[in-house]
C-alpha positions in Angstrom: 17.4 -54.1 -73.0 21.1 -54.5 -73.4 22.8 -51.3 -74.3 19.6 -49.3 -75.0 19.3 -46.0 -73.2 16.1 -44.9 -71.6 14.4 -48.2 -70.8 14.9 -50.1 -67.5 14.3 -53.9 -67.3 12.2 -54.1 -70.5 10.3 -57.3 -71.4 12.0 -59.9 -73.7 11.7 -58.4 -77.2 10.7 -61.8 -78.6 7.6 -61.7 -76.4 6.5 -58.3 -77.7 5.1 -59.5 -81.0 5.1 -62.7 -83.0 7.8 -63.0 -85.7 7.4 -64.7 -89.1 9.0 -68.2 -88.7 11.3 -67.7 -91.7 12.5 -64.4 -90.4 13.0 -65.9 -87.0 15.2 -68.6 -88.4 17.2 -65.9 -90.4 17.7 -63.8 -87.2 19.0 -66.9 -85.3 21.4 -67.7 -88.2 22.6 -64.1 -88.4 23.3 -63.9 -84.7 25.3 -67.1 -85.0 27.3 -65.5 -87.8 28.0 -62.4 -85.7 29.3 -64.6 -82.9 31.3 -67.2 -85.0 32.4 -65.2 -88.1 32.5 -61.6 -86.9 33.6 -62.8 -83.4 31.5 -60.2 -81.6 31.3 -60.4 -77.9 28.3 -62.0 -76.2 27.2 -58.5 -75.0 27.3 -57.1 -78.5 25.4 -60.1 -79.9 22.7 -59.6 -77.2 22.4 -55.9 -78.0 22.0 -56.6 -81.8 19.4 -59.3 -81.0 17.5 -56.8 -78.9 17.6 -54.0 -81.5 16.4 -56.2 -84.4 13.7 -57.9 -82.2 12.3 -54.5 -81.3 12.4 -53.4 -84.9 10.5 -56.5 -86.0 8.0 -55.9 -83.1 7.5 -52.4 -84.3 6.9 -53.5 -87.9 4.3 -56.1 -86.8 2.3 -53.4 -85.2 3.0 -50.9 -88.0 2.0 -53.3 -90.8 -0.7 -55.2 -88.9 1.1 -58.5 -89.1 4.7 -60.0 -88.8 6.8 -59.0 -91.8 7.8 -61.8 -94.1 11.2 -61.9 -95.9 9.6 -60.6 -99.0 8.0 -57.8 -97.2 11.3 -56.8 -95.5 12.9 -56.6 -98.9 10.1 -54.3 -100.2 10.0 -52.0 -97.2 9.9 -48.3 -98.3 12.0 -45.7 -96.6 8.9 -44.3 -95.1 8.5 -47.4 -92.9 12.0 -47.0 -91.6 11.5 -43.4 -90.9 8.3 -44.2 -89.0 10.4 -46.6 -86.9 13.0 -43.9 -86.2 10.3 -41.5 -85.3 8.8 -44.0 -82.9 12.1 -44.5 -81.2 12.5 -40.7 -80.8 9.0 -40.6 -79.3 10.1 -43.2 -76.8 12.9 -40.9 -75.6 15.6 -43.2 -76.7 19.0 -41.7 -77.1 20.3 -40.9 -80.6 23.4 -43.1 -79.9 21.1 -46.0 -79.1 19.1 -45.4 -82.3 22.2 -45.1 -84.4 23.3 -48.5 -83.1 19.9 -50.0 -83.7 19.9 -48.8 -87.3 23.3 -50.3 -87.7 22.0 -53.6 -86.4 19.0 -53.6 -88.7 21.3 -52.7 -91.7 23.6 -55.6 -90.8 20.8 -58.1 -90.6 19.0 -57.1 -93.8 22.3 -57.0 -95.8 23.3 -60.4 -94.4 19.8 -61.7 -95.3 20.2 -60.4 -98.9 23.5 -62.2 -99.2 21.6 -65.4 -98.3 19.4 -65.0 -101.4 16.5 -63.0 -99.8 15.1 -59.8 -101.4 17.4 -56.8 -100.9 16.0 -53.8 -99.0 17.3 -51.1 -101.3 15.4 -48.3 -99.4 18.0 -48.6 -96.7 20.5 -46.9 -98.9 18.5 -43.6 -98.6 18.5 -43.6 -94.8 21.0 -41.7 -92.7 21.9 -42.5 -89.1 21.1 -39.8 -86.5 23.9 -37.3 -86.2 25.7 -37.8 -82.9 27.6 -35.2 -81.0 31.3 -35.9 -80.9 31.9 -36.7 -77.2 35.2 -35.4 -75.9 37.0 -38.0 -73.7 36.8 -37.1 -70.0 40.5 -37.3 -68.9 41.8 -36.7 -65.4 44.6 -34.3 -64.7 48.0 -35.9 -64.1 47.8 -35.1 -60.4 44.3 -36.7 -60.1 45.3 -39.8 -62.0 48.4 -40.2 -59.9 46.3 -39.8 -56.7 43.8 -42.3 -57.8 46.4 -45.0 -58.5 48.6 -44.2 -55.4 45.7 -44.2 -53.0 43.8 -47.4 -54.0 46.0 -49.8 -51.9 44.9 -48.0 -48.7 41.2 -48.7 -49.1 41.2 -52.3 -47.9 42.6 -54.0 -44.8 43.7 -57.0 -46.8 47.1 -56.0 -48.3 46.7 -58.5 -51.2 43.5 -56.7 -52.3 45.2 -53.4 -52.3 48.1 -54.8 -54.4 45.5 -56.2 -56.8 43.7 -52.9 -57.2 46.9 -51.0 -57.7 48.1 -53.4 -60.4 44.7 -53.2 -62.1 44.6 -49.4 -62.1 48.2 -49.1 -63.3 47.3 -51.3 -66.3 44.5 -48.9 -67.2 46.6 -45.7 -66.7 50.1 -47.0 -67.4 49.3 -49.2 -70.4 46.0 -47.7 -71.7 44.0 -51.0 -71.3 40.3 -51.1 -71.3 38.8 -52.5 -68.1 37.6 -55.7 -69.8 41.0 -56.2 -71.4 42.8 -56.0 -68.0 40.2 -58.2 -66.3 40.4 -60.9 -69.0 44.2 -61.4 -68.6 45.2 -64.9 -67.6 48.1 -65.5 -65.2 50.2 -66.5 -68.1 49.5 -63.2 -70.0 49.9 -60.9 -67.0 53.1 -58.8 -66.7 56.2 -60.5 -65.1 59.6 -59.3 -64.1 61.8 -58.6 -67.2 58.8 -58.3 -69.4 58.8 -55.1 -71.5 55.5 -55.5 -73.5 52.1 -57.1 -73.2 50.0 -58.7 -75.9 46.4 -57.5 -75.5 43.3 -58.9 -77.2 40.9 -56.0 -77.7 37.6 -55.4 -79.4 36.8 -57.9 -82.1 39.6 -60.1 -80.7 42.1 -57.8 -82.4 45.7 -58.2 -81.1 48.0 -55.4 -80.2 51.4 -55.0 -78.5 51.5 -52.6 -75.5 54.8 -51.5 -73.9 55.0 -51.9 -70.2 56.4 -49.4 -67.7 58.5 -50.8 -64.9 56.1 -49.6 -62.3 53.3 -51.6 -64.0 55.4 -54.8 -63.9 56.4 -54.2 -60.3 52.7 -53.7 -59.2 51.7 -56.9 -61.0 54.5 -58.9 -59.4 53.6 -57.5 -55.9 50.0 -58.7 -56.4 51.2 -62.1 -57.7 53.3 -62.5 -54.6 50.6 -61.6 -52.1 47.5 -63.2 -53.8 46.4 -66.0 -51.5 45.0 -68.1 -54.5 47.1 -70.2 -56.9 47.5 -68.3 -60.1 47.7 -71.1 -62.6 48.7 -70.0 -66.1 45.4 -70.5 -67.9 43.3 -69.0 -65.1 42.2 -65.4 -64.5 45.0 -63.2 -63.1 42.7 -60.8 -61.1 40.7 -62.6 -58.4 37.9 -61.6 -56.2 37.9 -62.3 -52.4 36.6 -65.8 -52.8 39.0 -66.7 -55.6 36.8 -66.3 -58.6 37.4 -63.9 -61.5 37.2 -60.3 -60.4 34.0 -58.7 -61.4 34.1 -55.3 -63.2 31.5 -54.0 -60.6 34.1 -54.3 -57.9 36.5 -52.1 -60.0 33.9 -49.5 -60.5 33.0 -49.5 -56.8 36.7 -49.1 -55.9 37.1 -46.0 -58.1 33.8 -44.6 -56.8 35.1 -44.9 -53.2 38.3 -43.2 -54.2 36.5 -40.5 -56.0 34.6 -39.6 -52.9 37.6 -39.9 -50.6 39.8 -37.7 -52.8 37.2 -35.2 -53.9 37.6 -36.1 -57.6 34.9 -35.2 -60.2 32.2 -37.6 -61.2 34.1 -38.2 -64.5 36.8 -40.1 -62.5 35.9 -43.6 -63.7 38.0 -46.6 -64.6 37.7 -45.8 -68.3 38.8 -42.2 -67.6 42.2 -43.7 -66.7 42.5 -45.0 -70.3 41.5 -41.6 -71.6 44.1 -40.0 -69.3 46.8 -42.4 -70.6 46.1 -41.1 -74.2 45.6 -37.5 -73.3 48.8 -37.2 -71.2 50.9 -39.0 -73.9 49.5 -36.5 -76.5 50.3 -33.5 -74.2 53.9 -34.8 -73.9 54.3 -34.8 -77.7 53.5 -38.4 -78.6 52.5 -39.1 -82.2 48.8 -39.5 -82.8 49.4 -42.6 -84.9 51.4 -44.2 -82.1 48.6 -43.5 -79.7 46.1 -45.1 -82.1 48.2 -48.3 -82.1 48.6 -48.2 -78.3 44.9 -47.9 -77.7 43.9 -50.4 -80.4 41.6 -48.0 -82.3 40.6 -49.2 -85.8 40.2 -45.6 -87.0 42.4 -42.6 -86.6 39.3 -40.4 -86.3 38.5 -42.1 -83.0 42.0 -41.2 -81.6 41.7 -37.7 -82.9 39.1 -36.9 -80.3 42.0 -36.6 -77.9 43.3 -33.5 -79.8 40.2 -31.7 -78.7 41.0 -32.5 -75.0 44.6 -31.2 -75.5 43.3 -28.0 -77.2 40.9 -27.4 -74.3 43.7 -27.8 -71.9 45.9 -25.3 -73.7 43.1 -22.8 -73.8 42.5 -23.2 -70.1 46.2 -22.7 -69.4 46.3 -19.6 -71.6 43.3 -18.0 -70.0 44.4 -18.8 -66.4 48.0 -17.5 -66.8 48.1 -14.8 -69.5 48.5 -11.4 -67.8 46.0 -9.7 -70.1 43.2 -12.1 -69.6 40.3 -10.8 -67.7 
């Protein structure tokens, strides 16, 4: 199940229970709308399909037959609560259930806009409360060690140049792994370039300033890469010339983590967290960091203030002469 915690290699949700034909058509049209109008990624669309399919499968068992559009519109809040209780009994994470509820809300509200009965009982449901996760940032020393050591992992110098350029885009420009790996040769940093246009979640565009060291690393990789880097083709390549897989990036960081004795929280995404945390610690404005990261909501960026406060408390406790 894509994105659902606690289940490994589940069966296809569509095979779990029959679905009312009209509801099945609506689900297919809704998924097309998510992809075409909302422009969600294929991974997100797959996760939404899984969540709604499992909801409909639960309902078929709960009601004794597949739910029709009219029955979906008349569902009482007690049926939704029974579904939420079932998920909790399956040991599914609250974050997974919160996303599943969001998917079901989206489908039923879209369905109502198409002229089907509106499920008003949804308005009385609340998503499970989620703990606010504090981003796991690296220290400045660990982040520097990670970036500066990666080019020594491989005998092929071009691979080392590639990995260094990639990690510097994460730490030096705050890119997500997927954003960096999706860059074409035309979009990638070049000499004299001071900023980079990035297409983030939901295809939202943002402008990211580039440090000279990031540009230099990208150019070093460009010079040494044995494959032609045509403008419309992927910039980061695997050993055989195809697009670099994100699994290779995770493996590289895992190897470095073991070699350097870094904590298990040292992941590719931790470099993006470190980018934001270190900027905040140096006095950067929170709104500016929001723009650099491409966060839609300032509340998402505000999580980094908790990291900075934790760092200040640690410094105070370790260095104040009266602390015991």
